[in-house]
C-alpha positions in Angstrom: -60.3 219.6 -11.4 -61.8 222.7 -13.1 -59.5 225.6 -13.3 -60.3 228.7 -11.2 -61.4 231.7 -13.1 -59.0 234.6 -13.1 -60.1 238.2 -13.1 -58.1 240.6 -15.1 -57.0 244.0 -13.7 -59.3 245.8 -16.1 -62.4 244.0 -14.9 -61.5 244.9 -11.3 -61.2 248.6 -12.1 -64.7 248.6 -13.7 -66.2 247.1 -10.6 -64.8 249.8 -8.3 -67.4 252.6 -7.7 -65.9 256.1 -7.4 -66.6 257.8 -4.1 -68.7 261.0 -4.3 -67.5 264.0 -2.5 -70.0 265.4 0.1 -72.0 268.4 -1.2 -71.5 271.4 1.0 -74.5 273.8 0.9 -74.0 277.5 1.3 -75.5 279.0 4.5 -79.1 280.2 3.9 -79.6 283.9 4.1 -82.1 285.4 6.6 -85.7 285.8 5.4 -85.3 289.6 5.6 -82.3 289.7 3.2 -84.2 287.4 0.8 -87.1 289.9 0.7 -89.6 287.7 2.6 -91.5 289.2 5.5 -92.8 286.8 8.1 -95.7 287.8 10.3 -95.6 286.7 13.9 -98.0 283.9 14.7 -101.1 285.2 16.4 -101.6 283.8 19.9 -104.6 281.5 20.4 -107.4 283.4 22.1 -109.6 281.3 24.5 -113.0 282.7 24.7 -114.5 282.5 28.2 -118.2 281.7 28.5 -120.2 284.8 29.4 -121.7 284.8 32.9 -125.5 285.0 32.9 -126.8 288.5 33.6 -128.6 289.2 36.8 -131.4 290.7 34.7 -132.0 287.4 33.0 -132.3 285.6 36.3 -134.7 288.2 37.6 -136.9 287.9 34.5 -137.4 284.1 35.1 -140.7 283.6 36.7 -142.5 280.4 37.8 -146.2 279.8 38.0 -147.1 279.0 41.6 -150.1 277.7 43.4 -151.1 278.9 46.8 -153.0 276.0 48.6 -155.1 276.5 51.7 -156.7 273.8 53.7 -160.4 274.5 54.5 -161.9 271.3 56.0 -160.8 269.3 59.0 -160.1 265.6 59.6 -163.8 264.5 59.7 -164.5 262.0 56.9 -160.9 262.0 55.5 -160.0 258.8 53.8 -156.5 257.4 54.3 -155.2 258.1 50.7 -156.5 261.7 50.9 -155.0 262.1 54.4 -151.7 260.9 53.0 -151.9 263.5 50.2 -152.6 266.3 52.6 -149.7 265.2 54.7 -147.4 265.2 51.7 -148.6 268.8 51.0 -147.8 269.7 54.7 -151.5 270.7 55.1 -152.2 268.9 58.4 -154.3 271.7 59.8 -157.2 274.0 58.8 -156.2 277.5 57.5 -152.6 276.4 56.8 -151.2 277.5 53.5 -148.3 276.2 51.3 -146.8 277.4 48.0 -146.2 274.7 45.4 -145.1 274.9 41.7 -147.8 274.7 39.0 -147.0 271.4 37.4 -148.8 268.2 36.5 -147.6 266.2 39.5 -149.0 268.8 42.0 -152.2 269.3 40.0 -152.9 265.6 40.4 -152.4 265.8 44.2 -154.6 268.9 44.5 -157.4 267.4 42.5 -157.3 264.3 44.7 -157.8 266.5 47.8 -160.1 269.1 46.3 -162.9 268.5 48.8 -160.6 269.6 51.6 -158.6 272.4 50.1 -158.7 275.4 47.8 -156.0 276.7 45.5 -155.1 279.1 42.7 -152.3 281.1 41.1 -150.8 283.5 43.6 -149.5 286.9 42.3 -146.3 288.7 43.3 -148.0 291.3 45.4 -149.9 288.8 47.5 -146.8 286.6 47.9 -144.8 289.5 49.2 -147.6 290.3 51.7 -147.8 286.6 52.7 -144.1 286.4 53.4 -143.8 289.7 55.3 -146.9 289.1 57.5 -147.0 285.3 57.9 -143.5 284.2 57.1 -141.6 282.6 60.0 -137.9 281.6 60.4 -136.7 278.8 62.7 -137.7 279.6 66.3 -140.9 281.3 65.1 -139.1 284.5 64.3 -140.9 287.0 62.1 -139.7 288.6 58.8 -139.4 292.1 60.1 -137.7 293.8 57.1 -140.1 294.5 54.3 -137.4 294.8 51.6 -136.0 291.4 52.7 -139.5 289.9 52.5 -139.8 291.2 48.9 -136.4 289.6 48.1 -137.5 286.3 49.5 -140.7 286.5 47.5 -138.7 287.2 44.4 -136.5 284.1 45.0 -139.7 282.0 45.4 -141.2 283.3 42.1 -137.8 282.6 40.4 -138.3 278.9 41.2 -136.6 278.5 44.6 -138.5 276.3 47.0 -139.8 278.2 50.1 -137.8 276.0 52.5 -134.5 276.9 50.8 -135.1 280.6 51.5 -134.8 280.0 55.2 -138.5 280.5 56.1 -140.9 277.7 57.1 -142.7 276.1 54.1 -146.1 276.4 55.9 -147.9 279.7 56.5 -150.4 279.7 59.4 -153.3 282.0 58.4 -156.3 283.3 60.3 -159.9 282.3 59.3 -161.0 284.6 56.5 -162.9 287.8 57.3 -166.6 287.3 56.4 -166.0 283.6 56.6 -166.1 280.9 53.9 -169.0 280.2 51.6 -170.0 276.5 51.6 -167.2 274.2 52.8 -168.9 271.3 51.0 -169.3 272.6 47.5 -166.7 273.4 44.9 -165.9 277.0 43.7 -167.7 279.2 42.7 -170.8 277.7 44.5 -168.6 276.9 47.5 -165.1 277.5 48.8 -163.4 274.3 47.8 -161.3 273.3 44.8 -159.6 275.4 42.1 -160.4 279.1 42.0 -157.7 280.6 39.8 -156.6 284.1 40.6 -159.4 284.5 43.0 -157.1 282.8 45.6 -155.4 286.2 46.0 -158.7 287.8 47.3 -159.1 284.9 49.8 -155.5 285.1 51.0 -155.7 288.9 51.7 -158.7 288.2 53.9 -156.7 285.6 55.8 -153.4 287.4 56.2 
C-alpha cells in the first residue's frame, strides 16, 4: 500500500492566513466644521394652469345666419320639406339662428326657394331676443340687459336652445311686404342676401 504523505509543521504554518483586525474609522465631522456649506434643497414648485380670462371668452365671436321662411307648403317636395323640418322652419315668417358652416349652407341652398338668410349682426340679434325671444310657457324676455347677455352667449357660439329661450322666433310679416316670393335676391326675396337680412328682420320684429 502506498504510504500516506505527512505534512510537516512548517508547511502547516505557511498555510494559515493571519486574521486582519477590523479597521475602525474615526467619526466624520459635521459639514460646517469641515468648511462645507450645504444649501437647503429647493422645494419643487408645481405650476398651475392659468384660467382663461373672461375677456378672451368675450372676444370669441361666431358667424351666424338668421334664416326666415317666406313661402308656405304649396309645391314643397318631400326632401325639401324634411330640410325645412330639420331647420325648425315649419311655418311662414318663422326665424332661426344657425352657425355659418358648410353643413348648414348646404341645407340652406337646398331650401333656397322657400327661405331667405344672411349674416345677422349683434345689434339686430339683441333686438330679436328682447322683442321676440320666448321662454318655456311663452314668457317674454322683459329685461333688456338680460336680453343683451343672451345675445352675447349666442354670438359666442352657444346654441339658442341652451340659453333657455325657444330656438324659433315668431315674426310678423315685414312692413311694406316682400318683393317677389318666387325670385332669388336681389330681384326677389328668396335665397342668400348677406347683411341685408338685418334690414328685413328689423321690419319683421
